[in-house]
N, C-alpha and C positions, 0 to 999 in steps of 0.2 A: 403663582402656582407652578411647581415643577412638572414639566411634561412627563407622561408615562414613558418608562424605558421601552425601547423597541427591541424585539428579538433580532439577533444577527442573521443576515442572509447567509445561508450555507449552501454551497454549490458542490455537488459531487461530479468529479471528472474521472473518466475511465481512459487512461492512456492505452491505446491499442495499436502497437507497432506490428506491422506484418512481417518485416524482414528480421525475425529473431534469429540469432546466430545458432543456438543449440537446437531449436525446434522451429524451423521456418513455418510461417503461416499458422502458428499455433492458435491465435485468437479466433480463427475460422475453422479449426479442426472440430469435428463432430464429437460430442459427448452425449451418450444416451439419446441420440437422434436430433440434437440441436447444436448449433455452433457454441463453442466455449463462451464467446462474448455474450450470448443470450442469457446464460446462467448468471453472469456477472451483472449485466444491466438490470435484470429483473430483481435481483437481490437488492441492488442500490435503490431502485424505484420503490421497493417495499419499505424502505427506511423513512419514516414520517419526518425525521429531523432534517432531511435534505430537501431544500426548496426546489431543486431541479437537478437533473442528471444529464451530463454532456459526454459524448464519446469524442476523444481527441486522437485523431489518427493521421498517419502519413500515407494512407492507402485509399485509392479510389474504390478498390474492391470492398474494403470495410465500409466506406461511405455508402456504397450501393446497398449493403445489408441494412445500414441505418435508415436509409430512405425507404426501403421496403417495409421495415418494421415501424416506421413513424417515429424514430428516435432522433433527438437533437444531436448534432455532431458539429465538429469543426475540423477542417483539414489543416494540418500543421506541417512544418518543413520536415522532410526525411532526414535532414542533417542534425536535428536536435539529439543530443547524446543520452538523455535520460527522460524518465517519466515526469520528473519534477520540472524539467525544462519544457516539456510538452504542456504541462498544466500552467506554467508561467505564460506560455504563448496564449492560452485561452483567457487568462486573466487580463491580457491586454485588450480583449474585446468585451468580456462579460464581467460585470462588477459583482463582487460579493465581499462579505467580511471574513469568511472562512472558506477555504477550498479543501475538499476531501479527495485524496488520491486513492481511488478504488482500482487496484491493479487489474488489468484486463486478463491476466493469467491466473486469477484466483477464483475459479468457478465454484468453490465451496464456501465463499464468503457468505456470512449471515448478517441479518440486521443487527444481531447482538454484537458482532464485531464493530460495526459502525457506531453503535451507541457507546460502546466502551471507548472507542477512539475519541469520541467527542466529549467524554466526561472531563478530561483535564482542561478542556477549553472553557469550562465554567470559571476557571481561575484566570484572572486578567493578566497575570505575569507569564502565562504559558503562550509561547509563540508557535511551537511545533509539537505535535503529539503523535504517538504510534502505540502499538499494542504488542503484548508478549503472552506466551502460553507455556506451561511446564513442558520441558523437552523430554521426549520419549527416549528410552535407553538406546534405541537404534540410531537416534539422531545426535546424541551427545558428541560423537566424534565424526559426524558427517559434515564436511565443509560446505555442502549445499544448504544445510540448515544453519542459518545465522544465529549466533548466540548474543545475548545482551546482558550486561550487568548494570545495576542501577543503584543510586543513592537511596537513603531512607525516605526521601520525599518523592521518589519516582523518577528523578532526573537520570537520564542515561549517562553512565560513566564511559562505556565503550560498547561498540558492536564489533563482532569478529566471526570469521569462519572457523577460527580455532576454538578449542574447548576452553571456555572461560566461565567461571574461575577454574584454575588448575588446582585440583585437590591433592596437594603435595603429600599429605600424611594419610590419605585415604579415610578422612573423617566420614562418619555415617550421617545420613539425613540431609545431604546437600541437594538443593534443587537447582538444576540448570534451566535457564529460560530461553526458549526459542523465540526469535523475533518474527513477527508476522508483518510483511511489508506493506501495510496500509498507513497512510499519513493524513494528518490534518494540519493546515498551515493558516495562520493569520495572513492577511494580504501583504502586510509590510514585510514579513519574513520571506514570503514567496517571491516578492518582487526583488529582494536582495539576492536571492540564490544564484542567478546567472552571473552576477557581478563579483561573487565571492571567489577568491583564488582557488583553483583546483588543488586539493590537499594531497600531500604524499600518502597519508594513510588511506584516503579514498582510492587512490591509484593502486596501492598494494593490495588492498582487500577487495577492490571492485565493489564498494558499497558507498552509494552517493550520500547517505545520511551522515557519513563521517565528515563531509564538508561543513555541515552545520556545526558539529562539535569542535572541529579544528579552528573554526572562525568565531568561537565564543557564543554561539546560539544554542541554548539549551533545548534538548529534546526530551519531553516527558513521556513515560511509558506506562500504560495502563494494563493490568493483567486481565486475561479472559480465560475461561476454562475450555473454550472451543478452539480446537486446532484446525488448521487448513492444510491443503497441499498446493503449493504454488507449482504450476506445471512448467517444467523446463526440459523434460525428456520424454521419450516414448514410454518409459516405465511409469513416470508420473501420470501420463495420460491414461494408461491402463488402470492404475490404482483409482483415479478419480472416476473413470467410467464405471468401475465396479461399485463404488460407493453411491454414485448417483442412481444407478439402476436399482440398488437395494432400497434407496429412499423412495423410489417411485413404485416399488412392488407392494 
């Protein structure tokens, strides 16, 4: 008799680096009366598809918040260059089949985002997945809003801070897609990431997901109608504060 199939173990990991270049200490900045990280953690915990949620941080101050809130966490090296590298460090200690990168600077993340992110993982050939949403007019030419173009099967062709595709003849009805920086990785793909050569496009665009593409690892992109605001600046912080206060009123 064939044993019943078991569900994959899915671990949510929140990279929470304190020494952000553009907005230092941003994961601990207050939004509507609570640290940014609290909004992210609670959204992740509300996703029933995640078996557990871990904060991966380089900061004892962030670790202290985790202890006070009773959250699971791991201290990782401050020398790790990216969130994916931080999740890789967690994978050395905690076993799972799929690791979900829930960015610590995405306080508007919803359970719907995480569900969309995990849908491509139902396909055994998918090693890495992420999500996209229709790009608003104000973001089409904004280099801080990363754009993505995909093949008909959802496979990412390219991610860029530039406006892609370029609408040379001004054709109507074009949809530009904004990339939302949440990821799911099968363990094998995640374990390969630090060993992959740093790619020229990754360095030029400052987009770590291009390392997968340049080294032949497909990234599949699932659409969602729900946009987010990744917090990188004081202006972003104010926008998110306003939206969160509206949600609570």
